[in-house]
C-alpha positions in Angstrom: 0.0 0.0 0.0 1.4 3.4 -1.0 2.1 5.8 1.8 -0.3 8.7 1.9 1.1 12.2 2.0 0.9 14.6 5.0 -1.3 16.8 2.9 -3.7 14.0 2.1 -4.0 13.1 5.8 -4.7 16.7 6.7 -7.5 16.9 4.1 -8.9 13.5 5.2 -9.2 14.9 8.8 -11.3 17.9 7.6 -13.9 15.9 5.7 -16.5 13.5 7.0 -17.4 11.3 4.0 -20.6 10.2 5.7 -21.9 13.8 6.0 -23.7 16.1 3.7 -22.5 19.7 4.0 -24.1 23.1 3.3 -22.4 25.0 0.4 -20.9 27.5 2.9 -19.4 24.7 5.0 -18.0 22.9 2.0 -16.3 26.0 0.6 -14.9 26.9 4.0 -13.3 23.4 4.2 -11.8 23.7 0.7 -10.4 27.1 1.7 -8.8 25.6 4.8 -7.2 22.7 3.0 -3.3 22.8 2.8 -2.4 25.2 0.0 -0.6 24.4 -3.2 1.6 26.6 -5.4 -1.2 27.8 -7.7 -4.7 29.2 -7.4 -6.9 26.2 -7.5 -10.2 26.1 -9.5 -13.4 25.4 -7.7 -15.8 23.0 -9.5 -19.3 21.8 -9.0 -20.8 18.5 -10.1 -24.6 17.9 -10.2 -26.3 14.6 -10.8 -29.7 15.3 -12.5 -32.8 13.1 -12.7 -32.9 13.2 -16.5 -32.3 10.6 -19.2 -29.8 12.3 -21.6 -30.5 9.5 -24.2 -33.8 11.1 -24.8 -33.7 14.2 -27.0 -36.4 16.0 -25.0 -34.4 15.6 -21.7 -31.2 17.4 -22.7 -30.1 20.0 -20.3 -27.9 22.7 -21.8 -27.6 26.5 -21.6 -25.3 29.4 -20.7 -25.1 31.7 -17.6 -23.0 34.7 -16.8 -21.2 34.1 -13.5 -21.6 37.4 -11.6 -18.0 37.3 -10.3 -16.5 35.7 -13.4 -14.7 32.3 -13.5 -11.3 33.6 -12.6 -9.9 32.1 -15.8 -8.5 34.2 -18.6 -10.2 32.7 -21.6 -8.6 32.5 -25.0 -11.4 33.4 -27.4 -11.1 32.8 -31.2 -13.5 34.3 -33.7 -14.2 33.2 -37.3 -15.6 36.0 -39.3 -15.2 38.2 -42.4 -14.9 41.9 -43.2 -15.9 44.4 -40.6 -16.9 41.7 -38.1 -13.2 40.8 -37.8 -12.3 44.3 -36.7 -15.3 44.2 -34.2 -14.0 41.0 -32.7 -10.4 42.3 -32.4 -11.6 45.5 -30.7 -13.7 43.5 -28.3 -10.6 41.6 -27.1 -10.6 38.3 -29.2 -7.3 36.5 -28.9 -7.3 35.5 -32.6 -9.5 36.4 -35.5 -9.6 35.0 -39.0 -11.5 32.9 -41.6 -10.0 30.5 -44.2 -6.4 30.4 -42.9 -7.7 30.0 -39.3 -10.1 27.3 -40.4 -7.2 25.4 -42.0 -5.2 25.8 -38.9 -7.9 24.3 -36.7 -8.5 21.5 -39.3 -4.8 20.7 -38.8 -5.5 20.0 -35.1 -4.9 23.4 -33.5 -7.3 23.9 -30.5 -5.2 26.1 -28.2 -8.2 28.2 -27.1 -11.2 28.0 -24.7 -14.1 29.2 -26.9 -14.8 29.7 -30.6 -17.2 32.3 -31.9 -18.4 32.3 -35.5 -20.7 34.4 -37.6 -23.5 32.5 -39.4 -21.9 32.9 -42.8 -18.9 31.0 -41.5 -20.9 27.9 -40.3 -20.7 26.0 -43.5 -17.0 25.8 -43.2 -17.1 25.5 -39.4 -19.3 22.4 -39.8 -16.4 20.6 -41.5 -14.4 21.0 -38.2 -16.7 18.8 -36.2 -14.2 16.0 -35.7 -11.7 18.4 -34.2 -14.0 20.7 -32.3 -16.8 18.3 -31.2 -14.8 16.0 -28.9 -13.3 19.1 -27.1 -16.7 20.8 -26.7 -15.6 23.7 -28.8 -18.2 23.7 -31.6 -20.0 27.0 -31.7 -23.8 26.9 -31.4 -26.6 29.5 -31.6 -28.0 28.2 -28.2 -24.7 29.0 -26.5 -24.5 32.4 -28.2 -21.4 31.5 -30.0 -22.9 31.6 -33.5 -23.9 35.3 -33.8 -23.5 38.4 -35.9 -22.8 40.4 -32.7 -19.3 39.0 -32.3 -18.2 41.9 -30.0 -20.9 41.1 -27.5 -20.1 37.4 -27.6 -16.4 38.0 -27.0 -17.1 40.4 -24.1 -19.5 38.1 -22.4 -17.1 35.1 -22.6 -14.3 37.2 -21.3 -16.5 38.5 -18.4 -17.4 35.0 -17.2 -20.2 33.6 -19.3 -20.0 29.8 -19.2 -21.9 27.0 -20.9 -23.3 24.0 -19.0 -24.4 20.7 -20.5 -25.5 17.4 -19.1 -23.2 14.4 -20.1 -24.1 10.8 -20.8 -24.2 10.0 -17.1 -26.7 12.7 -16.4 -24.0 14.9 -14.7 -23.1 18.5 -15.2 -19.6 19.6 -14.3 -18.5 23.2 -14.3 -15.8 25.4 -13.0 -17.4 28.2 -10.9 -14.4 30.3 -9.7 -11.0 30.2 -8.0 -10.2 29.2 -4.4 -8.9 32.8 -3.9 -12.4 34.2 -4.4 -14.2 35.4 -1.3 -16.8 33.0 0.0 -19.6 35.3 -0.9 -18.4 35.5 -4.6 -18.2 31.7 -4.9 -21.7 31.3 -3.4 -23.1 33.9 -5.8 -21.6 32.1 -8.8 -22.9 28.7 -7.6 -26.4 30.2 -7.1 -26.3 31.7 -10.6 -25.4 28.4 -12.3 -27.7 26.2 -10.2 -30.6 28.6 -10.9 -29.9 28.5 -14.6 -29.8 24.7 -14.5 -33.2 24.7 -12.8 -34.6 27.0 -15.4 -33.4 24.6 -18.1 -35.3 21.7 -16.6 -37.0 19.8 -19.4 -40.8 19.6 -19.1 -40.6 15.9 -19.7 -38.4 15.3 -16.6 -40.4 13.8 -13.8 -39.5 13.1 -10.2 -36.4 14.5 -8.4 -34.5 16.8 -10.7 -31.4 17.7 -8.6 -30.4 14.3 -7.2 -26.9 15.1 -5.8 -24.2 17.7 -5.8 -20.5 17.9 -4.9 -18.0 20.7 -4.8 -14.3 20.3 -5.1 -11.1 22.1 -5.8 -8.3 21.1 -8.2 -6.2 19.5 -5.5 -8.8 19.2 -2.8 -11.5 16.7 -1.8 -14.9 16.3 -3.4 -17.5 17.3 -0.7 -21.1 16.1 -0.8 -23.7 18.9 -0.5 -27.1 18.7 1.2 -29.2 19.5 -1.8 -32.3 20.1 0.4 -30.5 23.4 1.4 -29.6 24.4 -2.1 -32.0 27.1 -3.5 
């Protein structure tokens, strides 16, 4: 049996795996865990009472985190003409069309979000094998297929995130950094949980939010008492 580190033992002492915590309690525990050399991300994982195999029980949407995600997103825009200039002025990290499409087709995905104007989507559709598996394909529902590229870039840079249920009926999202104040993390969690509730499919019956955990990059996963989640 491998010897567990001092840090692991300290974390183990702070978390009762048989207990369900309030969000405030869980975040306080994460903040009190032994620190590492970087600012850890804080993530939430929600198990939903939906069947993602059914097309009418997909849960997907976007939400603007009120305090941002703490991550400096790399945003790429595919556009033509004046829309390219609009994207650049809004702070896009890279803007282009044909040459940029060829670059992505070659396997380049060193970015966090891709915005495209509708007139670029015929070419973007050919990038599905590269973008799809990485969750980078732009969609109208996520607001990443739009003529208002400046707004899309600004919103993404400010902390707009997309959530989507996976094949296991789970939604995983980063909601901030461990250095954020407790109130800021709680506000971000409230925003995304509220958005997920609003996205509840009408065909979903029974308990919608089945379970929830919060964790940090190097910290434990802590189970939340969902009866106390708004």
